[in-house]
C-alpha positions as a LaTeX table, in Angstrom:
\begin{tabular}{lrrr}
\hline
Residue & $x$ (\AA) & $y$ (\AA) & $z$ (\AA) \\
\hline
Met1 & 7.21 & $-8.66$ & $-12.51$ \\
Ile2 & 8.70 & $-5.33$ & $-11.49$ \\
Glu3 & 11.46 & $-5.55$ & $-8.90$ \\
Cys4 & 11.49 & $-2.51$ & $-6.63$ \\
Tyr5 & 12.12 & $-1.48$ & $-3.05$ \\
Pro6 & 9.28 & $-0.32$ & $-0.82$ \\
Tyr7 & 9.56 & 2.99 & 0.94 \\
Lys8 & 7.40 & 4.59 & 3.57 \\
Val9 & 6.48 & 8.25 & 3.51 \\
Thr10 & 7.34 & 9.05 & 7.13 \\
Ala11 & 9.36 & 7.55 & 9.94 \\
Lys12 & 6.08 & 7.12 & 11.86 \\
Asp13 & 4.90 & 4.48 & 9.36 \\
Thr14 & 5.58 & 0.74 & 9.63 \\
Pro15 & 5.24 & $-1.38$ & 6.48 \\
Tyr16 & 3.37 & $-4.70$ & 6.51 \\
Trp17 & 2.19 & $-7.40$ & 4.16 \\
Ile18 & $-1.62$ & $-7.39$ & 4.39 \\
Pro19 & $-3.37$ & $-10.56$ & 3.15 \\
Val20 & $-6.27$ & $-9.56$ & 0.86 \\
Ile21 & $-8.76$ & $-11.56$ & 2.95 \\
Leu22 & $-7.77$ & $-9.55$ & 6.06 \\
Phe23 & $-7.81$ & $-6.32$ & 4.08 \\
Lys24 & $-11.39$ & $-6.98$ & 2.95 \\
Arg25 & $-12.53$ & $-8.15$ & 6.41 \\
Cys26 & $-10.69$ & $-5.81$ & 8.79 \\
Phe27 & $-10.08$ & $-2.58$ & 6.85 \\
Asp28 & $-12.93$ & $-0.07$ & 6.45 \\
Gln29 & $-14.18$ & $-0.79$ & 2.93 \\
His30 & $-16.38$ & 2.31 & 2.93 \\
Asp31 & $-13.29$ & 4.45 & 3.37 \\
Phe32 & $-11.43$ & 2.41 & 0.76 \\
Ile33 & $-14.12$ & 2.36 & $-1.95$ \\
Cys34 & $-16.82$ & 4.97 & $-1.39$ \\
Asn35 & $-14.56$ & 7.95 & $-0.84$ \\
Arg36 & $-12.79$ & 7.44 & $-4.18$ \\
Val37 & $-13.53$ & 10.08 & $-6.78$ \\
Ala38 & $-13.05$ & 7.61 & $-9.65$ \\
Lys39 & $-14.86$ & 4.28 & $-9.31$ \\
Thr40 & $-13.22$ & 2.75 & $-12.39$ \\
Val41 & $-9.61$ & 1.72 & $-11.83$ \\
Val42 & $-7.33$ & 1.22 & $-14.81$ \\
Asp43 & $-4.76$ & $-1.55$ & $-14.39$ \\
Ala44 & $-1.76$ & 0.76 & $-14.61$ \\
Tyr45 & 0.71 & 2.43 & $-12.29$ \\
Ser46 & 1.18 & 6.15 & $-11.94$ \\
Asn47 & 4.75 & 7.24 & $-12.55$ \\
Asn48 & 4.34 & 9.27 & $-9.35$ \\
Trp49 & 4.29 & 6.07 & $-7.27$ \\
Phe50 & 7.90 & 5.26 & $-8.20$ \\
Tyr51 & 11.26 & 6.99 & $-8.18$ \\
Thr52 & 14.86 & 5.96 & $-8.65$ \\
Asn53 & 17.02 & 6.62 & $-5.59$ \\
Pro54 & 20.65 & 7.84 & $-5.79$ \\
Asp55 & 21.86 & 4.20 & $-5.67$ \\
Gly56 & 19.85 & 3.43 & $-8.82$ \\
Arg57 & 17.18 & 1.41 & $-7.01$ \\
Leu58 & 13.59 & 1.67 & $-8.20$ \\
Met59 & 11.52 & 2.68 & $-5.18$ \\
Tyr60 & 7.75 & 2.18 & $-4.70$ \\
Glu61 & 5.80 & 4.44 & $-2.35$ \\
Leu62 & 3.61 & 2.37 & $-0.04$ \\
Ala63 & 0.00 & 3.27 & 0.66 \\
Thr64 & $-0.46$ & 4.49 & 4.24 \\
Val65 & $-3.35$ & 3.72 & 6.58 \\
Gln66 & $-4.14$ & 5.11 & 10.03 \\
Ile67 & $-6.82$ & 4.45 & 12.66 \\
Val68 & $-9.50$ & 7.13 & 13.17 \\
Ser69 & $-12.36$ & 6.59 & 15.63 \\
Gly70 & $-11.57$ & 2.88 & 15.76 \\
Lys71 & $-11.63$ & 2.37 & 11.97 \\
Thr72 & $-8.95$ & 2.24 & 9.32 \\
Gln73 & $-8.61$ & 5.29 & 7.11 \\
Phe74 & $-6.28$ & 5.78 & 4.18 \\
Ile75 & $-3.89$ & 8.70 & 4.46 \\
Ser76 & $-2.69$ & 8.01 & 0.93 \\
Gly77 & $-2.69$ & 5.18 & $-1.55$ \\
Arg78 & $-6.32$ & 4.20 & $-2.20$ \\
His79 & $-5.65$ & 4.19 & $-5.93$ \\
Arg80 & $-2.41$ & 2.20 & $-5.54$ \\
Thr81 & $-4.21$ & $-0.37$ & $-3.42$ \\
Ser82 & $-7.13$ & $-0.52$ & $-5.90$ \\
Val83 & $-4.68$ & $-1.41$ & $-8.66$ \\
Leu84 & $-2.67$ & $-3.95$ & $-6.67$ \\
Ile85 & $-5.57$ & $-5.78$ & $-4.99$ \\
Lys86 & $-6.52$ & $-7.35$ & $-8.32$ \\
His87 & $-3.02$ & $-8.68$ & $-8.94$ \\
Ile88 & $-1.15$ & $-9.62$ & $-5.76$ \\
Asp89 & $-1.76$ & $-11.12$ & $-2.36$ \\
Pro90 & $-0.61$ & $-10.01$ & 0.18 \\
Leu91 & $-0.65$ & $-6.23$ & $-0.30$ \\
Pro92 & 2.25 & $-4.00$ & 0.75 \\
Ile93 & 0.82 & $-1.25$ & 2.97 \\
Ala94 & 2.34 & 0.99 & 5.63 \\
Leu95 & 0.46 & 1.58 & 8.87 \\
Tyr96 & 0.78 & 4.87 & 10.71 \\
Lys97 & 2.03 & 4.63 & 14.29 \\
Asn98 & $-1.50$ & 4.75 & 15.75 \\
Ala99 & $-2.33$ & 1.49 & 13.90 \\
Leu100 & 0.45 & $-0.64$ & 15.38 \\
Thr101 & $-1.84$ & $-2.31$ & 17.95 \\
Phe102 & $-4.20$ & $-3.14$ & 15.08 \\
Ala103 & $-1.27$ & $-4.70$ & 13.17 \\
Gly104 & $-0.38$ & $-6.78$ & 16.22 \\
Glu105 & $-3.96$ & $-8.01$ & 16.62 \\
Leu106 & $-3.92$ & $-9.18$ & 12.99 \\
Asn107 & $-0.46$ & $-10.75$ & 13.38 \\
Leu108 & 0.76 & $-9.01$ & 10.22 \\
Glu109 & 4.15 & $-9.75$ & 8.69 \\
Pro110 & 6.45 & $-6.70$ & 8.59 \\
Ile111 & 8.05 & $-5.72$ & 5.28 \\
Asp112 & 11.84 & $-5.55$ & 5.30 \\
Leu113 & 12.61 & $-2.23$ & 3.58 \\
Ser114 & 16.14 & $-3.40$ & 2.78 \\
Lys115 & 14.84 & $-6.18$ & 0.52 \\
Ser116 & 13.25 & $-5.84$ & $-2.89$ \\
Ile117 & 9.63 & $-6.74$ & $-3.53$ \\
Tyr118 & 7.97 & $-7.77$ & $-6.77$ \\
Leu119 & 4.94 & $-6.01$ & $-8.18$ \\
Pro120 & 2.92 & $-7.11$ & $-11.22$ \\
Ser121 & 4.12 & $-5.91$ & $-14.61$ \\
Leu122 & 1.63 & $-3.21$ & $-15.49$ \\
Gln123 & 1.78 & $-0.19$ & $-17.76$ \\
Met124 & 3.13 & 3.09 & $-16.34$ \\
Arg125 & 1.09 & 6.26 & $-16.91$ \\
Asp126 & 1.40 & 9.93 & $-16.10$ \\
Tyr127 & $-1.58$ & 10.64 & $-13.82$ \\
\hline
\end{tabular}
């Protein structure tokens, strides 16, 4: 397992643990799957998803989802989620501020950004 700390892209995002069953049932799968340029997902991380902060902590950039016209829509992180969904449950995903009611309806567990999380040990690639 890779120990890292989750980070959100903007202050308007709130990170949550999303159970895979809820992700498949309540998140727009057309947006998640059909809008991807590449349909084949290699089980590997992009080096761009991680960085080491000044304190020496390995940081992982969370995927971010918003609500548009009543449906979920990825802002970023479809590929990250496509890799992780095969390996961990629940998924670490940040929700944009307009999705907070949605998070409440699903009773999602918030992610504590001050605590490390564990991701599957997968190869790192430059892409």
